[in-house]
C-alpha positions as CSV (number, residue, x, y, z in Angstrom):
1,M,5.9,-70.4,-1.2
2,I,8.0,-67.9,1.1
3,D,10.9,-68.0,-1.3
4,K,9.3,-67.4,-4.6
5,E,7.7,-64.1,-2.4
6,L,11.1,-63.1,-1.5
7,K,12.2,-63.0,-5.2
8,L,8.9,-61.8,-6.8
9,R,9.6,-58.8,-4.1
10,G,13.5,-59.0,-5.2
11,V,14.3,-58.8,-1.6
12,P,18.6,-59.4,-1.6
13,D,20.0,-62.6,-0.9
14,I,21.1,-62.1,2.9
15,L,24.2,-64.8,1.7
16,R,25.5,-61.8,-0.4
17,G,28.7,-60.3,0.8
18,T,29.3,-56.6,0.4
19,D,32.0,-57.6,-2.4
20,G,29.3,-59.6,-4.2
21,E,30.6,-62.9,-3.2
22,R,28.2,-65.6,-1.5
23,I,28.9,-66.3,1.6
24,T,29.1,-70.0,2.7
25,D,30.6,-70.3,6.0
26,K,30.1,-68.2,9.5
27,K,33.8,-67.2,9.3
28,T,33.0,-65.1,6.1
29,W,29.8,-64.0,7.5
30,E,31.9,-62.7,10.3
31,E,34.4,-61.0,8.4
32,N,31.8,-59.4,6.5
33,R,29.3,-58.4,9.5
34,E,31.3,-54.6,10.4
35,K,30.8,-53.9,6.7
36,L,27.4,-54.7,6.8
37,K,26.5,-52.9,9.9
38,E,28.2,-50.1,8.4
39,L,25.6,-50.1,5.8
40,L,22.9,-49.7,8.4
41,C,24.6,-46.9,9.4
42,L,25.2,-45.3,6.1
43,H,21.8,-45.8,4.9
44,E,19.1,-45.8,7.6
45,Y,20.2,-44.9,11.2
46,G,23.3,-43.3,11.2
47,F,26.4,-44.2,12.8
48,L,26.4,-45.2,16.6
49,P,27.4,-42.6,19.1
50,P,30.6,-43.3,20.5
51,E,31.2,-45.3,23.9
52,P,31.7,-43.2,26.9
53,K,35.1,-42.2,28.2
54,D,33.9,-43.0,31.6
55,L,30.1,-43.8,33.3
56,K,29.2,-43.0,36.3
57,F,25.7,-45.1,38.5
58,E,24.1,-43.3,41.5
59,I,21.4,-44.8,43.1
60,L,18.6,-41.7,43.5
61,R,16.0,-44.3,45.5
62,S,15.1,-47.2,46.8
63,D,12.3,-49.7,47.8
64,E,13.1,-52.8,49.1
65,R,9.4,-53.8,50.2
66,F,8.3,-53.2,46.3
67,F,5.1,-55.6,45.3
68,A,3.8,-56.6,48.7
69,N,7.7,-57.1,49.9
70,T,8.2,-59.7,46.7
71,A,10.6,-57.2,44.8
72,I,13.2,-54.5,45.0
73,Y,12.8,-51.1,43.3
74,Q,15.7,-49.3,42.3
75,K,16.0,-45.5,40.3
76,I,19.4,-45.3,39.1
77,L,21.1,-42.3,37.5
78,I,23.9,-43.2,34.7
79,T,26.1,-40.6,33.6
80,A,28.2,-40.9,30.3
81,S,31.1,-38.9,29.9
82,L,31.6,-37.9,26.0
83,E,33.9,-35.8,24.2
84,N,31.2,-32.7,24.3
85,G,30.6,-33.0,27.9
86,E,28.5,-35.1,30.4
87,F,25.0,-37.2,29.9
88,S,23.1,-38.5,32.4
89,F,19.4,-40.2,32.2
90,P,17.9,-42.3,35.0
91,V,17.0,-46.1,34.4
92,Q,14.0,-47.8,36.8
93,F,15.6,-51.3,37.9
94,V,12.9,-53.9,39.4
95,R,14.0,-57.4,40.5
96,P,13.0,-60.3,42.5
97,K,13.9,-60.3,46.3
98,K,14.6,-63.8,46.0
99,E,18.2,-64.3,46.2
100,G,20.4,-65.5,43.0
101,R,20.6,-64.0,39.6
102,H,17.9,-63.1,37.6
103,K,17.1,-63.1,34.0
104,T,17.5,-59.7,33.0
105,I,15.7,-57.6,30.5
106,V,16.1,-53.9,29.1
107,F,13.1,-52.5,28.2
108,L,12.5,-49.4,26.5
109,N,9.3,-47.7,27.4
110,F,6.7,-44.6,25.8
111,R,6.4,-43.4,29.8
112,D,8.1,-43.8,32.9
113,G,5.6,-45.4,35.0
114,V,6.4,-48.9,36.8
115,P,4.3,-50.6,36.4
116,D,2.5,-49.0,33.1
117,K,0.1,-49.7,30.4
118,Y,2.6,-51.5,28.3
119,Y,4.3,-52.9,31.2
120,P,3.1,-55.5,33.7
121,A,5.9,-55.0,35.8
122,E,4.6,-57.2,39.0
123,E,4.0,-60.0,36.5
124,I,7.2,-60.0,35.1
125,C,8.8,-60.1,37.9
126,D,6.5,-62.9,39.8
127,R,7.9,-65.0,36.8
128,G,11.4,-64.5,38.0
129,F,12.6,-61.4,35.6
130,A,14.4,-58.6,36.6
131,V,13.8,-55.3,34.2
132,A,15.7,-52.2,33.5
133,T,13.4,-49.4,32.2
134,I,14.3,-46.3,29.9
135,Y,11.8,-43.8,29.5
136,Y,13.2,-43.0,25.6
137,K,12.2,-39.2,26.2
138,D,14.6,-38.9,29.1
139,V,17.4,-39.9,26.7
140,T,16.7,-37.4,23.6
141,G,13.1,-35.9,22.8
142,D,11.2,-37.9,20.0
143,D,11.2,-35.0,17.5
144,G,13.2,-33.0,15.1
145,D,14.8,-31.1,17.8
146,F,18.4,-31.8,18.2
147,T,19.5,-29.5,21.1
148,N,18.0,-31.6,24.1
149,G,19.4,-34.5,25.6
150,L,22.0,-36.7,24.1
151,A,21.6,-34.9,20.7
152,G,22.4,-31.9,22.3
153,V,25.8,-33.3,23.7
154,L,26.6,-35.2,20.4
155,F,26.2,-32.2,18.2
156,G,26.5,-29.3,20.5
157,G,24.2,-27.0,18.3
158,K,25.6,-28.4,15.1
159,E,23.9,-29.2,12.3
160,R,23.7,-33.1,11.5
161,N,25.9,-34.3,8.3
162,E,24.0,-37.2,6.2
163,H,25.4,-40.0,8.2
164,D,25.2,-38.7,12.1
165,P,22.7,-40.8,14.2
166,G,18.8,-40.3,14.2
167,K,16.7,-40.8,17.5
168,I,16.6,-44.0,16.8
169,M,20.2,-45.1,17.1
170,M,20.9,-42.6,20.3
171,W,17.9,-44.8,22.0
172,A,19.5,-47.5,21.2
173,W,23.2,-46.2,22.9
174,A,21.0,-45.8,25.9
175,A,20.0,-49.3,26.0
176,M,23.8,-50.6,25.6
177,R,24.5,-47.9,28.9
178,A,22.0,-49.7,30.8
179,A,23.5,-53.4,29.6
180,D,26.8,-51.6,31.1
181,Y,25.3,-51.0,34.6
182,L,23.6,-54.4,34.9
183,Q,26.7,-55.7,34.1
184,T,28.0,-54.4,37.7
185,L,25.2,-56.5,39.2
186,D,25.4,-59.7,40.9
187,S,22.1,-60.2,40.7
188,A,21.6,-60.1,36.5
189,D,22.2,-63.1,34.8
190,L,24.1,-61.8,31.5
191,E,23.8,-65.0,29.9
192,S,19.9,-64.8,29.2
193,L,20.6,-60.4,28.9
194,A,17.4,-59.5,26.7
195,V,16.4,-56.3,25.1
196,I,12.4,-55.5,24.1
197,G,10.5,-52.5,22.7
198,H,7.2,-51.6,20.5
199,S,6.5,-50.1,17.6
200,R,9.4,-47.6,17.0
201,L,10.9,-48.7,19.8
202,G,11.0,-52.5,18.8
203,K,12.9,-50.9,15.9
204,T,15.3,-49.5,18.4
205,A,15.7,-52.7,20.0
206,L,16.3,-54.5,17.2
207,V,19.3,-52.1,16.3
208,A,20.2,-52.2,19.9
209,A,21.2,-56.0,19.8
210,A,22.6,-56.1,16.4
211,F,25.5,-53.6,17.4
212,D,25.6,-55.0,20.9
213,E,26.4,-58.6,21.1
214,R,25.7,-58.6,25.1
215,F,22.0,-59.1,24.3
216,R,21.7,-62.6,23.9
217,F,17.9,-62.2,22.8
218,V,15.7,-58.9,21.3
219,H,12.1,-58.9,20.9
220,S,10.6,-56.3,18.1
221,N,7.0,-55.6,19.0
222,N,5.2,-54.4,16.3
223,S,8.0,-52.7,14.5
224,G,6.9,-52.7,10.9
225,C,8.5,-50.4,8.4
226,S,12.0,-49.7,9.1
227,G,12.4,-52.5,12.0
228,A,11.5,-56.1,11.6
229,A,9.3,-55.9,8.1
230,I,10.8,-56.4,4.9
231,I,10.4,-53.0,3.0
232,R,10.6,-54.3,-0.5
233,G,7.0,-54.9,-1.5
234,K,5.5,-54.1,1.9
235,T,1.6,-52.7,2.3
236,G,1.1,-50.3,4.9
237,E,3.6,-47.7,5.7
238,Q,6.5,-47.1,3.4
239,I,10.1,-45.2,3.8
240,D,8.3,-42.1,2.3
241,D,5.5,-42.1,5.0
242,I,8.1,-42.6,7.5
243,C,10.3,-40.0,6.3
244,R,7.9,-37.8,6.2
245,N,6.2,-38.5,9.6
246,F,9.3,-39.0,11.7
247,P,12.5,-37.6,9.2
248,F,14.1,-37.5,12.5
249,W,14.0,-41.1,13.8
250,F,17.0,-41.8,11.0
251,C,20.2,-40.5,9.1
252,E,19.3,-38.0,6.9
253,N,20.8,-40.3,4.1
254,Y,17.5,-42.6,4.4
255,K,15.4,-39.5,2.7
256,T,17.1,-40.9,-0.5
257,Y,15.0,-43.8,-0.8
258,R,11.7,-42.4,-0.2
259,K,9.5,-44.4,-3.0
260,N,13.1,-45.6,-4.3
261,E,13.2,-48.7,-2.0
262,S,15.2,-50.9,-4.8
263,A,17.9,-48.8,-4.8
264,L,18.3,-49.5,-0.9
265,P,21.6,-52.0,-0.7
266,F,20.0,-54.6,1.8
267,D,16.4,-55.0,3.4
268,Q,15.4,-55.0,7.0
269,H,16.2,-59.4,7.3
270,L,19.7,-57.7,7.7
271,L,18.9,-56.0,10.6
272,L,17.6,-58.9,12.2
273,A,20.6,-61.3,11.1
274,L,23.0,-59.4,12.5
275,S,21.8,-60.8,15.8
276,A,22.6,-64.5,14.9
277,P,23.6,-66.7,16.3
278,R,21.9,-64.9,19.1
279,F,17.8,-65.2,19.6
280,V,15.5,-62.9,18.0
281,S,11.6,-62.8,18.4
282,V,9.3,-60.6,16.3
283,G,5.7,-60.4,17.6
284,S,3.0,-59.0,14.9
285,A,-1.0,-58.2,15.7
286,A,-3.5,-59.4,12.6
287,E,-5.1,-55.9,13.0
288,D,-1.8,-53.6,12.5
289,L,-1.9,-53.5,8.9
290,W,0.5,-50.4,8.8
291,A,2.9,-52.4,10.3
292,D,2.1,-55.3,7.4
293,P,2.2,-58.6,9.8
294,A,3.1,-60.7,6.5
295,S,6.1,-58.7,5.6
296,E,7.5,-58.8,9.3
297,F,7.3,-62.8,8.8
298,L,9.1,-62.9,5.5
299,A,12.2,-60.8,7.2
300,C,12.5,-63.7,9.7
301,A,12.3,-66.5,7.1
302,A,14.9,-64.4,5.1
303,A,17.3,-63.7,7.9
304,S,17.5,-67.5,8.5
305,P,20.0,-68.8,6.4
306,V,22.6,-67.1,8.1
307,Y,22.0,-69.4,11.1
308,S,22.4,-72.0,9.2
309,L,26.2,-70.8,9.3
310,Y,26.1,-71.5,13.3
311,G,24.6,-75.2,12.8
312,K,21.3,-73.6,13.7
313,E,17.9,-73.1,12.6
314,G,16.4,-69.3,12.4
315,L,12.7,-69.6,11.8
316,I,11.1,-72.6,12.1
317,A,7.6,-72.6,10.5
318,P,5.1,-73.9,7.7
319,D,6.1,-72.4,4.0
320,T,3.4,-70.3,3.9
321,F,1.7,-66.9,5.6
322,P,0.6,-67.4,9.0
323,P,-3.1,-67.1,9.7
324,E,-4.7,-64.7,12.0
325,E,-3.1,-66.5,15.2
326,G,-0.1,-68.7,15.3
327,A,3.2,-68.6,16.9
328,Y,6.5,-70.6,15.7
329,Q,8.9,-70.5,18.9
330,V,11.2,-73.4,18.5
331,G,13.9,-72.0,16.4
332,S,16.5,-69.1,17.0
333,I,14.0,-66.5,15.4
334,G,10.9,-66.7,17.0
335,Y,7.7,-65.0,15.1
336,Y,4.2,-65.6,16.5
337,L,0.9,-63.4,15.0
338,R,-2.0,-62.9,17.5
339,P,-5.0,-60.9,17.0
340,G,-6.1,-57.6,17.8
341,S,-4.6,-54.1,16.8
342,H,-0.9,-52.0,17.6
343,F,0.0,-52.6,21.4
344,L,2.3,-54.3,23.9
345,S,-0.1,-56.7,25.7
346,R,0.5,-59.0,28.6
347,Y,0.2,-61.7,25.4
348,D,3.4,-60.2,24.2
349,W,5.3,-60.2,27.4
350,N,4.3,-63.6,27.7
351,K,5.4,-64.8,24.7
352,F,8.9,-63.1,24.6
353,L,9.5,-64.5,28.4
354,D,8.0,-68.0,27.0
355,F,10.7,-67.8,24.5
356,I,13.7,-67.0,26.5
357,E,12.7,-69.6,28.8
358,S,12.7,-72.1,26.2
359,K,16.4,-71.3,25.4
360,V,18.0,-71.0,28.4
């Protein structure tokens, strides 16, 4: 049924290379990988900002008795030296006080609270995880102003061209800089490094993982259109909607595909597949019709053939759309559908933490 639905929608074969030839082994996939990433840059997100020439890390605040003396809190200022000047943004880091290496997550959030309604920080710490949180507007504003934050340093007042990065790619760049900081810590278990985001920041988390192989795990929560959902045949939000309301998230060229999705030379399963053979988790909500859970499930299935090139299984699930509630987390691609609406809940966090723990 799933293959039939993908063919009915005209979803491109993930194992067809940029030269039109079929990919039959991991060597050929990896040879194509940079070109496939370039497609995402040219047509959707814009090109990733350059790596910094230099990075500095400064601890602004520290609390050794956080969460009733069970955790350590630090606020770190990351300063990146770029071609047009320096850019700084804060990261809030919480880890269990217990000695040893901790499974570590980069979390892109809509607010800077620790904890927060989307961030049950104490419960996460109690499960043995450390979290580095980025408040996304500390990186650059969620609007069409490209003169503030990282955008201001990158463009220096100049107009964007059609392939310059949108805000999603800039937020993803910041997640990578948080990973740079975490690499300096003896307490961070980099073998299980993860990135997570919800909604627009779920799209961002997927982009960060696709472009930075240090992220062994990624969780996209309710990311929908231009995130984890197949766009061809999708219900709810369309490219036309997202480019009308949030054109600044993407490169200017993405507008070309408004009401013209079939012309896009890929679909969103490519974004998931670029994390192979690493682990991808996608969470949907039954009432989140704007995101379209069925299309998110389809993307997981459509990305899975890439994992077979590595001798792994992607999504392991029945050959049908899931009912209102179901979890399929045995394979390298995990998917679950929960009851309820568009939200990042404790249920979502626990599903992702369970997924990580089952793989390490």
